[in-house]
C-alpha positions in Angstrom: 16.2 32.9 -87.2 18.3 32.6 -84.0 15.4 33.9 -81.9 12.9 31.3 -83.4 15.4 28.5 -82.8 16.0 29.5 -79.2 12.2 29.7 -78.6 11.8 26.2 -80.0 14.7 24.9 -77.9 13.2 26.4 -74.8 9.7 24.8 -75.5 11.3 21.4 -76.3 13.2 21.7 -73.0 10.1 22.5 -71.0 8.2 19.7 -72.7 11.0 17.2 -71.9 11.1 18.3 -68.2 7.3 18.0 -67.9 7.3 14.6 -69.6 10.1 13.3 -67.4 8.4 14.7 -64.3 5.1 13.1 -65.1 6.7 9.8 -65.9 8.7 9.7 -62.7 5.6 10.8 -60.6 3.6 8.0 -62.3 6.3 5.5 -61.7 6.5 6.3 -58.0 2.7 6.3 -57.6 2.5 2.7 -58.8 5.6 1.2 -57.2 4.3 -1.5 -54.9 4.9 -1.2 -51.2 7.3 -3.9 -50.1 8.9 -3.7 -46.7 8.2 -2.1 -43.3 6.5 1.3 -43.2 5.3 3.9 -40.6 1.6 3.4 -40.0 -0.6 5.7 -42.2 -4.1 6.2 -40.8 -5.9 6.4 -44.1 -4.0 3.4 -45.6 -3.7 1.1 -42.6 -6.6 1.7 -40.2 -8.9 -0.8 -41.8 -6.2 -3.5 -41.8 -5.4 -2.9 -38.1 -9.1 -2.8 -37.1 -9.6 -6.2 -38.9 -6.5 -7.6 -37.3 -7.7 -6.7 -33.8 -11.1 -8.1 -34.5 -9.6 -11.4 -35.9 -6.8 -11.8 -33.3 -8.0 -10.0 -30.3 -7.5 -13.0 -28.0 -3.8 -13.3 -29.0 -3.1 -9.5 -28.9 -4.6 -8.3 -25.6 -6.5 -9.2 -22.5 -9.0 -6.4 -23.1 -12.4 -7.4 -24.4 -12.0 -4.8 -27.1 -9.3 -2.5 -28.4 -9.6 0.8 -30.1 -7.2 0.5 -33.0 -8.4 3.9 -34.3 -7.3 5.7 -31.1 -4.0 3.8 -31.1 -3.2 4.8 -34.7 -4.4 8.4 -34.4 -2.7 9.1 -31.1 0.3 6.7 -31.3 -0.7 5.7 -27.8 -0.9 2.3 -26.0 -3.8 3.5 -23.9 -6.1 6.5 -23.5 -3.9 7.9 -20.7 -2.6 11.4 -21.6 1.0 10.5 -20.7 1.0 7.7 -23.3 0.1 9.9 -26.3 2.8 10.0 -29.0 5.0 7.3 -27.5 3.8 4.2 -29.5 5.6 3.5 -32.7 3.5 1.4 -35.2 5.0 -0.2 -38.3 3.2 -2.1 -40.9 4.8 -4.8 -43.1 3.8 -4.8 -46.8 4.3 -7.3 -49.6 3.2 -6.3 -53.1 1.0 -3.5 -51.8 -0.8 -5.8 -49.3 -0.4 -5.3 -45.5 0.9 -8.5 -44.0 1.4 -7.7 -40.4 2.3 -5.0 -37.9 4.4 -4.3 -34.8 3.8 -1.7 -32.1 6.5 -0.8 -29.6 7.6 2.0 -27.3 10.3 3.0 -24.8 8.9 2.3 -21.3 11.7 4.2 -19.7 15.3 5.3 -20.7 16.6 1.7 -20.6 13.6 -0.6 -21.3 11.8 -1.0 -24.6 8.5 -2.9 -24.9 7.1 -4.7 -27.9 3.3 -4.3 -27.3 1.8 -5.9 -30.3 3.1 -8.2 -33.1 0.7 -9.8 -35.5 1.0 -11.4 -39.0 -2.0 -12.0 -41.2 -2.7 -15.8 -41.5 -2.0 -15.7 -45.3 1.5 -14.5 -44.6 2.5 -16.6 -41.7 5.5 -19.0 -42.0 7.1 -16.5 -44.4 9.4 -14.8 -41.8 7.3 -11.7 -41.5 7.0 -12.2 -37.7 10.8 -12.3 -37.5 11.3 -9.3 -39.8 8.8 -7.1 -37.8 10.2 -8.2 -34.4 13.8 -7.6 -35.6 12.8 -4.1 -36.9 11.3 -3.2 -33.5 14.1 -4.6 -31.4 16.8 -2.8 -33.4 14.9 0.5 -33.3 14.4 0.2 -29.5 18.1 -0.5 -29.0 19.0 2.5 -31.2 16.8 4.5 -28.9 18.9 3.4 -25.9 17.1 0.2 -24.7 19.4 -2.1 -22.7 16.6 -4.6 -22.7 13.4 -5.3 -24.6 10.4 -6.9 -23.0 7.3 -8.5 -24.3 4.5 -10.8 -23.1 2.6 -13.5 -24.9 0.0 -16.2 -24.0 1.3 -19.5 -22.7 -0.6 -21.3 -25.5 0.8 -19.2 -28.3 3.5 -21.7 -29.3 4.4 -20.1 -32.6 5.1 -16.7 -31.0 7.0 -18.3 -28.1 9.1 -20.2 -30.6 9.9 -17.0 -32.6 10.9 -15.1 -29.4 13.2 -17.9 -28.3 14.8 -18.3 -31.7 15.4 -14.5 -31.8 17.2 -14.7 -28.4 14.5 -13.7 -25.9 14.7 -15.4 -22.5 11.7 -16.3 -20.4 11.7 -14.3 -17.2 8.4 -15.4 -15.7 5.0 -16.9 -16.3 1.6 -17.5 -14.8 -1.3 -19.7 -16.0 -2.0 -17.4 -19.0 1.1 -15.4 -19.9 4.8 -15.8 -20.4 7.2 -12.8 -19.9 10.2 -12.5 -22.2 13.3 -10.3 -22.2 16.0 -9.7 -24.8 19.3 -8.1 -23.9 21.7 -7.2 -26.7 25.2 -8.6 -26.4 
């Protein structure tokens, strides 16, 4: 009798462990993405490609941009020395990508925010600030004594965001404004 009882107890224990494992795996598989995440090529490439198609004028002076190359190689350009240096983070709200930021260390004391874009449906919801803040803090953690970025003169919402964050204008021409942030 003791042997049969032990056998049942073991099987009940195995069943309970399997049940709990499946339940927790199911839970985590369906928890919505909320927050800022490392870019995932299979999950985010379509969103980034659409973003560059929609907002190319605001993001770059290039007539086209290869988002797939940027994501796959974590590179700001196709120059070999740039591979692996670009960090790309994507903001999510209830499993929907809302925007992204791409940044890198230019040298041991200067960080650069290369791209910052928020989908039109999520603008005016502080996603630009959240993504910018994330990038700036990470660059400072990596040793940046200053963070630089550039935007178009006519991008008033971006310029307002950068100024409110604490960036100072360091130069401009007819098309672009240069900004710099130095942590205190």
